[in-house]
MDAnalysis code that builds the backbone (N, CA, C; Angstrom):
import MDAnalysis as mda
import numpy as np

u = mda.Universe.empty(564, n_residues=188, atom_resindex=np.repeat(np.arange(188), 3), trajectory=True)
u.add_TopologyAttr("name", ["N", "CA", "C"] * 188)
u.add_TopologyAttr("resid", np.arange(1, 189))
u.add_TopologyAttr("resname", ["MET", "ASP", "ARG", "LEU", "SER", "PHE", "THR", "ILE", "TYR", "GLN", "PRO", "ASN", "ASN", "LYS", "LYS", "THR", "TRP", "TRP", "THR", "PRO", "ASP", "THR", "ILE", "VAL", "PHE", "THR", "LEU", "TRP", "LEU", "THR", "ILE", "PHE", "GLY", "ILE", "LEU", "TRP", "LEU", "PHE", "ASP", "GLY", "LYS", "GLN", "ASN", "THR", "TYR", "SER", "THR", "THR", "ARG", "THR", "PHE", "LEU", "ALA", "VAL", "LEU", "GLY", "CYS", "VAL", "VAL", "THR", "MET", "TYR", "TYR", "LEU", "ILE", "SER", "SER", "ILE", "TRP", "LYS", "TYR", "LYS", "PRO", "LEU", "ASN", "GLY", "VAL", "LEU", "ASP", "GLY", "THR", "LEU", "ILE", "PHE", "ASP", "ASN", "ASN", "GLY", "PHE", "ARG", "VAL", "ASN", "ASP", "THR", "THR", "TYR", "GLN", "LEU", "SER", "GLU", "ILE", "ASN", "ASN", "ILE", "ASP", "PHE", "TRP", "PHE", "SER", "ASP", "TYR", "TYR", "GLY", "GLU", "ILE", "SER", "SER", "SER", "GLY", "ARG", "SER", "PHE", "ASN", "PRO", "LYS", "ARG", "LEU", "GLN", "GLY", "VAL", "GLY", "ASN", "TYR", "ILE", "THR", "PHE", "THR", "ASP", "ALA", "GLU", "ASN", "GLU", "GLU", "ASN", "GLN", "ILE", "PHE", "PHE", "LYS", "LEU", "GLU", "GLY", "LYS", "HIS", "SER", "TYR", "LEU", "SER", "LEU", "SER", "PRO", "PHE", "ILE", "ASN", "ALA", "ALA", "VAL", "LYS", "ALA", "HIS", "LYS", "MET", "GLN", "PHE", "LYS", "GLN", "ALA", "VAL", "ASP", "LEU", "LEU", "GLY", "ILE", "GLU", "ASN", "VAL", "SER", "ILE"])
u.atoms.positions = np.array([
    [67.732, 9.961, -75.473],
    [67.769, 10.614, -74.186],
    [67.079, 9.739, -73.149],
    [67.734, 9.595, -72.028],
    [67.108, 8.903, -70.905],
    [66.010, 9.784, -70.331],
    [65.147, 9.157, -69.599],
    [64.090, 9.932, -68.948],
    [64.687, 10.761, -67.821],
    [64.276, 12.018, -67.768],
    [64.717, 12.917, -66.712],
    [63.544, 13.194, -65.787],
    [63.787, 13.131, -64.517],
    [62.728, 13.314, -63.542],
    [63.026, 14.515, -62.646],
    [62.010, 15.335, -62.444],
    [62.099, 16.495, -61.551],
    [60.902, 16.475, -60.612],
    [61.082, 17.049, -59.442],
    [59.994, 17.149, -58.480],
    [59.154, 18.381, -58.792],
    [57.831, 18.210, -58.796],
    [56.916, 19.319, -59.080],
    [56.708, 20.130, -57.809],
    [56.715, 21.445, -57.978],
    [56.470, 22.379, -56.876],
    [55.137, 23.074, -57.111],
    [54.303, 23.093, -56.092],
    [53.010, 23.767, -56.172],
    [52.986, 24.899, -55.158],
    [53.154, 26.152, -55.617],
    [53.168, 27.282, -54.676],
    [51.781, 27.531, -54.085],
    [51.767, 27.998, -52.836],
    [50.474, 28.310, -52.212],
    [50.211, 29.816, -52.168],
    [51.184, 30.633, -52.527],
    [51.056, 32.091, -52.642],
    [50.557, 32.763, -51.370],
    [50.835, 32.195, -50.222],
    [50.487, 32.841, -48.959],
    [51.623, 33.770, -48.556],
    [51.276, 34.923, -48.088],
    [52.272, 35.894, -47.646],
    [52.571, 35.663, -46.173],
    [53.836, 35.525, -45.833],
    [54.269, 35.342, -44.457],
    [54.657, 36.696, -43.891],
    [54.030, 37.066, -42.794],
    [54.313, 38.379, -42.222],
    [55.529, 38.364, -41.318],
    [55.725, 37.306, -40.565],
    [56.828, 37.287, -39.607],
    [58.062, 36.670, -40.229],
    [58.805, 37.476, -40.924],
    [60.086, 37.070, -41.486],
    [61.183, 37.595, -40.570],
    [62.409, 37.105, -40.698],
    [63.491, 37.664, -39.894],
    [63.653, 39.180, -40.068],
    [63.431, 39.692, -41.269],
    [63.513, 41.142, -41.469],
    [62.491, 41.879, -40.608],
    [61.239, 41.408, -40.599],
    [60.217, 42.099, -39.813],
    [60.452, 41.922, -38.315],
    [61.000, 40.782, -37.909],
    [61.289, 40.560, -36.490],
    [62.363, 41.523, -36.016],
    [63.458, 41.628, -36.759],
    [64.551, 42.524, -36.362],
    [64.088, 43.980, -36.402],
    [63.379, 44.357, -37.443],
    [62.893, 45.731, -37.547],
    [61.950, 46.061, -36.385],
    [61.017, 45.169, -36.078],
    [60.072, 45.387, -34.975],
    [60.797, 45.445, -33.641],
    [61.791, 44.592, -33.447],
    [62.572, 44.595, -32.211],
    [63.253, 45.937, -32.005],
    [63.955, 46.423, -33.024],
    [64.664, 47.699, -32.878],
    [63.693, 48.862, -32.741],
    [62.576, 48.812, -33.436],
    [61.560, 49.861, -33.295],
    [61.015, 49.879, -31.862],
    [60.785, 48.696, -31.297],
    [60.301, 48.587, -29.925],
    [61.354, 49.087, -28.930],
    [62.597, 48.720, -29.145],
    [63.674, 49.163, -28.255],
    [63.785, 50.682, -28.272],
    [63.811, 51.275, -29.457],
    [63.921, 52.730, -29.537],
    [62.686, 53.411, -28.945],
    [61.516, 52.793, -29.132],
    [60.296, 53.343, -28.544],
    [60.347, 53.327, -27.032],
    [60.791, 52.202, -26.443],
    [60.897, 52.096, -24.985],
    [61.917, 53.096, -24.458],
    [63.055, 53.217, -25.118],
    [64.087, 54.159, -24.673],
    [63.586, 55.600, -24.747],
    [62.858, 55.921, -25.779],
    [62.344, 57.285, -25.917],
    [61.239, 57.556, -24.894],
    [60.378, 56.553, -24.681],
    [59.242, 56.716, -23.786],
    [59.685, 56.909, -22.338],
    [60.691, 56.163, -21.918],
    [61.134, 56.216, -20.525],
    [62.427, 57.001, -20.354],
    [62.717, 57.891, -21.235],
    [63.949, 58.682, -21.174],
    [63.970, 59.543, -19.909],
    [64.909, 59.232, -19.025],
    [65.105, 60.024, -17.816],
    [64.088, 59.792, -16.712],
    [63.211, 58.826, -16.822],
    [62.165, 58.601, -15.827],
    [62.459, 57.431, -14.891],
    [63.642, 56.873, -15.011],
    [63.928, 55.675, -14.236],
    [65.350, 55.781, -13.715],
    [65.575, 55.344, -12.464],
    [66.907, 55.409, -11.875],
    [67.845, 54.391, -12.501],
    [67.313, 53.259, -12.901],
    [68.141, 52.202, -13.494],
    [68.129, 52.310, -15.017],
    [67.980, 53.502, -15.524],
    [67.854, 53.723, -16.960],
    [69.091, 53.247, -17.723],
    [70.266, 53.469, -17.169],
    [71.500, 53.080, -17.859],
    [71.609, 51.561, -17.981],
    [71.224, 50.820, -16.942],
    [71.262, 49.360, -16.989],
    [70.228, 48.823, -17.977],
    [69.042, 49.392, -17.964],
    [67.992, 48.971, -18.887],
    [68.390, 49.257, -20.326],
    [68.953, 50.433, -20.548],
    [69.381, 50.804, -21.898],
    [70.461, 49.849, -22.403],
    [71.409, 49.518, -21.544],
    [72.471, 48.586, -21.926],
    [71.895, 47.206, -22.221],
    [70.984, 46.737, -21.375],
    [70.365, 45.423, -21.586],
    [69.613, 45.378, -22.913],
    [68.812, 46.412, -23.182],
    [68.045, 46.444, -24.431],
    [68.965, 46.509, -25.655],
    [70.036, 47.273, -25.579],
    [70.982, 47.376, -26.703],
    [71.679, 46.036, -26.944],
    [72.078, 45.361, -25.873],
    [72.736, 44.057, -26.014],
    [71.744, 43.034, -26.565],
    [70.512, 43.052, -26.069],
    [69.483, 42.135, -26.569],
    [69.260, 42.363, -28.070],
    [69.116, 43.613, -28.458],
    [68.923, 43.934, -29.874],
    [70.093, 43.480, -30.729],
    [71.308, 43.692, -30.247],
    [72.497, 43.284, -31.008],
    [72.611, 41.768, -31.115],
    [72.321, 41.053, -30.034],
    [72.408, 39.588, -30.048],
    [71.397, 38.993, -31.020],
    [70.157, 39.464, -30.962],
    [69.122, 38.949, -31.860],
    [69.466, 39.292, -33.309],
    [69.930, 40.513, -33.537],
    [70.312, 40.927, -34.893],
    [71.462, 40.081, -35.423],
    [72.475, 39.848, -34.624],
    [73.618, 39.037, -35.064],
    [73.206, 37.585, -35.319],
    [72.293, 37.051, -34.488],
    [71.813, 35.693, -34.707],
    [71.174, 35.576, -36.091],
    [70.238, 36.486, -36.406],
    [69.559, 36.415, -37.694],
    [70.517, 36.702, -38.848],
    [71.462, 37.590, -38.643],
    [72.413, 37.919, -39.706],
    [73.316, 36.728, -40.033],
    [73.848, 36.096, -39.008],
    [74.767, 34.967, -39.221],
    [74.008, 33.725, -39.684],
    [72.861, 33.439, -39.073],
    [72.128, 32.231, -39.451],
    [71.519, 32.328, -40.846],
    [71.338, 33.535, -41.371],
    [70.750, 33.680, -42.705],
    [71.627, 33.064, -43.791],
    [72.908, 32.942, -43.526],
    [73.838, 32.372, -44.510],
    [73.579, 30.882, -44.701],
    [73.180, 30.179, -43.652],
    [73.009, 28.726, -43.719],
    [71.564, 28.273, -43.833],
    [70.626, 29.147, -43.591],
    [69.219, 28.745, -43.641],
    [68.660, 28.863, -45.052],
    [67.638, 28.038, -45.320],
    [66.955, 28.052, -46.613],
    [65.702, 28.914, -46.529],
    [65.383, 29.588, -47.621],
    [64.151, 30.373, -47.680],
    [62.966, 29.435, -47.491],
    [61.875, 29.925, -46.905],
    [60.695, 29.072, -46.739],
    [60.172, 28.602, -48.090],
    [59.623, 27.411, -48.120],
    [59.148, 26.824, -49.364],
    [57.876, 27.499, -49.880],
    [56.985, 27.905, -48.999],
    [55.718, 28.550, -49.380],
    [54.961, 27.747, -50.435],
    [54.851, 26.482, -50.221],
    [54.156, 25.577, -51.126],
    [54.507, 24.150, -50.766],
    [54.213, 23.235, -51.680],
    [54.514, 21.825, -51.436],
    [55.242, 21.228, -52.633],
    [56.113, 20.288, -52.337],
    [56.758, 19.488, -53.374],
    [55.931, 18.220, -53.505],
    [55.229, 18.113, -54.622],
    [54.310, 16.991, -54.762],
    [54.186, 16.625, -56.229],
    [54.561, 15.428, -56.561],
    [54.426, 14.959, -57.935],
    [55.758, 14.890, -58.657],
    [55.696, 14.355, -59.861],
    [56.893, 14.145, -60.662],
    [56.662, 14.645, -62.077],
    [57.673, 15.306, -62.607],
    [57.691, 15.785, -63.982],
    [58.791, 15.002, -64.686],
    [58.412, 14.196, -65.700],
    [59.365, 13.323, -66.386],
    [59.447, 13.737, -67.851],
    [60.659, 14.004, -68.318],
    [60.898, 14.401, -69.704],
    [61.547, 13.263, -70.472],
    [61.181, 13.134, -71.756],
    [61.920, 12.315, -72.708],
    [61.866, 13.038, -74.050],
    [62.402, 12.462, -75.098],
    [62.470, 13.150, -76.395],
    [61.102, 13.376, -77.034],
    [60.124, 12.558, -76.698],
    [58.815, 12.651, -77.347],
    [57.808, 13.514, -76.598],
    [58.127, 13.943, -75.398],
    [57.206, 14.740, -74.608],
    [57.559, 14.673, -73.141],
    [56.570, 14.882, -72.320],
    [56.789, 14.806, -70.885],
    [55.505, 14.370, -70.191],
    [55.677, 13.934, -68.941],
    [54.553, 13.454, -68.153],
    [54.518, 14.227, -66.841],
    [53.347, 14.737, -66.523],
    [53.109, 15.435, -65.262],
    [52.208, 14.540, -64.433],
    [52.790, 13.926, -63.415],
    [52.083, 12.930, -62.606],
    [51.500, 11.854, -63.528],
    [50.183, 11.808, -63.736],
    [49.582, 10.771, -64.574],
    [49.170, 11.272, -65.955],
    [49.445, 12.530, -66.269],
    [49.050, 13.110, -67.547],
    [50.261, 13.196, -68.465],
    [50.136, 12.617, -69.661],
    [51.224, 12.632, -70.635],
    [50.930, 13.677, -71.705],
    [51.934, 14.468, -72.029],
    [51.841, 15.473, -73.091],
    [52.869, 15.111, -74.156],
    [52.397, 14.711, -75.326],
    [53.286, 14.394, -76.438],
    [53.732, 15.702, -77.097],
    [54.946, 15.720, -77.565],
    [55.490, 16.913, -78.208],
    [54.659, 17.323, -79.420],
    [54.079, 16.362, -80.096],
    [53.264, 16.668, -81.279],
    [51.927, 17.325, -80.929],
    [51.484, 17.211, -79.671],
    [50.175, 17.711, -79.263],
    [50.219, 19.067, -78.559],
    [51.407, 19.593, -78.267],
    [51.505, 20.842, -77.508],
    [52.207, 21.911, -78.337],
    [52.043, 23.164, -77.933],
    [52.652, 24.303, -78.627],
    [53.203, 25.296, -77.616],
    [53.939, 26.267, -78.132],
    [54.430, 27.404, -77.345],
    [55.155, 26.979, -76.074],
    [56.097, 26.079, -76.196],
    [56.863, 25.624, -75.041],
    [57.883, 26.694, -74.673],
    [57.968, 26.978, -73.402],
    [58.990, 27.889, -72.906],
    [59.389, 27.450, -71.502],
    [60.626, 27.692, -71.159],
    [61.154, 27.368, -69.840],
    [61.635, 28.643, -69.169],
    [61.666, 28.598, -67.838],
    [62.303, 29.650, -67.064],
    [63.133, 28.949, -66.003],
    [64.453, 29.187, -66.045],
    [65.360, 28.610, -65.059],
    [65.833, 29.743, -64.153],
    [65.315, 29.765, -62.946],
    [65.556, 30.885, -62.044],
    [66.610, 30.575, -60.983],
    [66.540, 29.402, -60.396],
    [67.440, 29.085, -59.301],
    [67.626, 27.577, -59.182],
    [68.470, 27.187, -58.280],
    [68.692, 25.772, -57.996],
    [68.813, 25.591, -56.492],
    [68.633, 24.361, -56.033],
    [68.658, 24.068, -54.604],
    [70.033, 24.377, -54.018],
    [70.042, 25.185, -52.967],
    [71.285, 25.519, -52.287],
    [71.963, 26.770, -52.807],
    [71.453, 27.355, -53.876],
    [72.042, 28.585, -54.398],
    [71.908, 29.691, -53.351],
    [72.945, 30.479, -53.212],
    [72.903, 31.594, -52.270],
    [72.422, 32.822, -53.025],
    [71.317, 33.395, -52.558],
    [70.752, 34.553, -53.247],
    [71.640, 35.762, -53.020],
    [71.564, 36.656, -53.941],
    [72.408, 37.840, -53.869],
    [71.688, 39.016, -53.218],
    [70.571, 38.741, -52.546],
    [69.845, 39.823, -51.898],
    [70.547, 40.198, -50.598],
    [71.401, 41.177, -50.675],
    [72.144, 41.620, -49.503],
    [71.281, 42.492, -48.618],
    [71.825, 42.885, -47.493],
    [71.153, 43.768, -46.545],
    [69.809, 43.207, -46.087],
    [69.781, 41.938, -45.853],
    [68.562, 41.304, -45.398],
    [68.917, 40.269, -44.340],
    [68.015, 40.086, -43.401],
    [68.200, 39.070, -42.369],
    [67.489, 37.781, -42.746],
    [66.774, 37.782, -43.864],
    [66.064, 36.594, -44.326],
    [67.066, 35.543, -44.811],
    [66.667, 34.263, -44.772],
    [67.565, 33.207, -45.253],
    [68.030, 33.455, -46.687],
    [69.280, 33.116, -46.959],
    [69.871, 33.412, -48.264],
    [69.893, 32.206, -49.210],
    [69.775, 31.006, -48.686],
    [69.809, 29.830, -49.562],
    [68.444, 29.588, -50.186],
    [68.452, 29.276, -51.479],
    [67.209, 29.098, -52.224],
    [66.798, 27.625, -52.268],
    [65.513, 27.376, -52.451],
    [64.966, 26.025, -52.503],
    [65.054, 25.410, -53.899],
    [65.324, 26.222, -54.921],
    [65.431, 25.702, -56.288],
    [64.103, 25.458, -56.961],
    [63.044, 26.157, -56.518],
    [61.710, 25.902, -57.047],
    [61.167, 27.045, -57.907],
    [61.993, 27.964, -58.302],
    [61.543, 29.082, -59.136],
    [61.618, 28.783, -60.620],
    [61.667, 27.545, -60.983],
    [61.811, 27.126, -62.379],
    [60.490, 26.576, -62.877],
    [60.178, 26.830, -64.139],
    [58.916, 26.320, -64.655],
    [58.953, 26.135, -66.163],
    [57.984, 25.365, -66.629],
    [57.743, 25.185, -68.057],
    [56.331, 25.702, -68.322],
    [56.177, 26.450, -69.409],
    [54.849, 26.870, -69.853],
    [54.620, 26.281, -71.239],
    [53.381, 25.926, -71.528],
    [53.042, 25.355, -72.830],
    [51.535, 25.445, -73.033],
    [51.135, 25.332, -74.276],
    [49.713, 25.290, -74.626],
    [49.382, 23.857, -75.016],
    [48.386, 23.280, -74.358],
    [48.052, 21.874, -74.612],
    [47.075, 21.731, -75.785],
    [46.628, 20.512, -76.035],
    [45.754, 20.218, -77.179],
    [44.392, 20.907, -77.068],
    [43.937, 21.215, -75.845],
    [42.669, 21.926, -75.643],
    [42.852, 23.438, -75.699],
    [44.053, 23.892, -76.094],
    [44.398, 25.308, -76.226],
    [44.398, 26.034, -74.874],
    [44.706, 25.317, -73.817],
    [44.831, 25.904, -72.490],
    [46.311, 26.080, -72.175],
    [46.647, 27.231, -71.613],
    [48.037, 27.472, -71.232],
    [48.286, 26.881, -69.848],
    [49.389, 26.161, -69.728],
    [49.758, 25.495, -68.478],
    [51.117, 25.993, -68.020],
    [51.271, 26.073, -66.712],
    [52.558, 26.429, -66.119],
    [52.832, 25.447, -64.994],
    [53.974, 24.783, -65.076],
    [54.325, 23.771, -64.082],
    [55.685, 24.133, -63.495],
    [55.701, 24.379, -62.195],
    [56.938, 24.684, -61.480],
    [57.627, 23.380, -61.112],
    [58.960, 23.392, -61.141],
    [59.699, 22.207, -60.751],
    [61.011, 22.605, -60.089],
    [61.581, 21.662, -59.364],
    [62.789, 21.896, -58.575],
    [64.019, 21.437, -59.340],
    [65.025, 22.310, -59.399],
    [66.331, 21.945, -59.952],
    [67.280, 21.689, -58.791],
    [67.973, 20.573, -58.825],
    [68.827, 20.174, -57.718],
    [70.225, 20.798, -57.751],
    [70.741, 21.111, -58.949],
    [72.100, 21.616, -59.033],
    [72.236, 22.795, -59.974],
    [73.403, 23.416, -59.938],
    [73.655, 24.634, -60.699],
    [73.455, 24.455, -62.199],
    [73.871, 23.341, -62.735],
    [73.780, 23.101, -64.175],
    [72.748, 22.031, -64.525],
    [71.790, 21.788, -63.649],
    [70.756, 20.774, -63.896],
    [69.929, 21.081, -65.127],
    [69.750, 22.349, -65.420],
    [68.934, 22.731, -66.579],
    [69.532, 22.220, -67.885],
    [70.845, 22.021, -67.921],
    [71.490, 21.530, -69.147],
    [71.071, 20.101, -69.480],
    [70.610, 19.352, -68.490],
    [70.149, 17.991, -68.765],
    [68.884, 17.993, -69.627],
    [68.208, 19.121, -69.722],
    [67.011, 19.238, -70.555],
    [67.334, 19.596, -71.999],
    [68.598, 19.745, -72.346],
    [68.945, 20.155, -73.710],
    [68.448, 19.181, -74.779],
    [68.458, 17.851, -74.595],
    [67.877, 16.982, -75.638],
    [66.388, 17.253, -75.869],
    [65.626, 17.453, -74.803],
    [64.206, 17.757, -74.957],
    [64.006, 19.119, -75.623],
    [64.764, 20.107, -75.209],
    [64.634, 21.448, -75.792],
    [65.026, 21.425, -77.264],
    [66.072, 20.701, -77.609],
    [66.471, 20.569, -79.022],
    [65.373, 19.864, -79.836],
    [64.760, 18.835, -79.244],
    [63.664, 18.145, -79.943],
    [62.473, 19.086, -80.126],
    [62.197, 19.943, -79.140],
    [61.096, 20.904, -79.250],
    [61.374, 21.939, -80.329],
    [62.622, 22.360, -80.474],
    [62.981, 23.320, -81.523],
    [62.834, 22.665, -82.893],
    [63.297, 21.432, -83.024],
    [63.182, 20.716, -84.293],
    [61.722, 20.498, -84.688],
    [60.843, 20.313, -83.704],
    [59.421, 20.089, -83.978],
    [58.661, 21.414, -84.111],
    [59.365, 22.532, -84.052],
    [58.776, 23.873, -84.162],
    [57.776, 24.156, -83.044],
    [58.057, 23.630, -81.867],
    [57.218, 23.878, -80.695],
    [57.839, 24.922, -79.782],
    [59.070, 25.280, -80.104],
    [59.823, 26.263, -79.331],
    [60.724, 27.011, -80.299],
    [60.919, 28.293, -80.065],
    [61.751, 29.086, -80.962],
    [63.226, 28.830, -80.698],
    [63.998, 28.890, -81.767],
    [65.444, 28.685, -81.686],
    [66.073, 29.708, -80.732],
    [65.639, 30.952, -80.820],
    [66.195, 32.018, -79.987],
    [65.962, 31.726, -78.504],
    [64.794, 31.203, -78.161],
    [64.509, 30.845, -76.773],
    [65.465, 29.761, -76.281],
    [65.712, 28.776, -77.138],
    [66.616, 27.685, -76.770],
    [68.032, 28.209, -76.552],
    [68.462, 29.119, -77.406],
    [69.805, 29.705, -77.248],
    [69.873, 30.514, -75.960],
    [68.825, 31.275, -75.654],
    [68.800, 32.054, -74.416],
    [68.855, 31.152, -73.185],
    [68.214, 30.007, -73.262],
    [68.171, 29.091, -72.116],
    [69.463, 28.295, -71.945],
    [69.976, 27.748, -73.034],
    [71.065, 26.782, -72.954],
    [72.407, 27.303, -73.417],
    [72.402, 28.376, -74.182],
    [73.643, 28.833, -74.820],
    [73.770, 28.169, -76.192],
    [74.385, 28.867, -77.116],
    [74.471, 28.388, -78.503],
    [75.203, 27.058, -78.613],
    [76.140, 26.800, -77.717],
    [76.925, 25.559, -77.790],
    [76.117, 24.319, -77.451],
    [74.983, 24.485, -76.783],
    [74.153, 23.341, -76.384],
    [72.904, 23.158, -77.232],
    [72.742, 23.991, -78.258],
    [71.571, 23.894, -79.127],
    [72.015, 23.322, -80.460],
    [71.342, 22.242, -80.871],
    [71.649, 21.644, -82.155],
    [70.336, 21.308, -82.850],
    [70.179, 21.822, -84.048],
    [68.931, 21.537, -84.770],
    [69.235, 20.847, -86.086],
])
């Protein structure tokens, strides 16, 4: 197996309050509040009401249409390299040999450019591909979790030689490998 390289993702776990969903919701709440507050108290009420309704619709349509092409915020940094080969992997400058680690597991959640299926939202629909990770127990018996970016829909299949080597070395369960790759890609 050739060496496979992935970009490491380090989440910062900060919560962003001003998302397109909260902006649109706050806008419409404000519009309805203004309309209710000044109901019948202004001579130009019909013009103001029309302006506010058009403003609300324009902003809503902008966020709705642009959500198809925009990417979700990264909420972290892409920093470092994760390199796999048949004998182990390297995280930046730290090498983990397959013989020295245990309890290997992967989670393949998304890939770069995937359109999320979360409907009824004004938030961006394209994913960054950083919801993927490997967990393992190292030689000091510490559990590690390393997030990494997958560039394409089937990028996870490029890890099948490493996953097969981990199953053969009894560092990963056969059932986990089948769940990740499908039975046709697992060979022990």
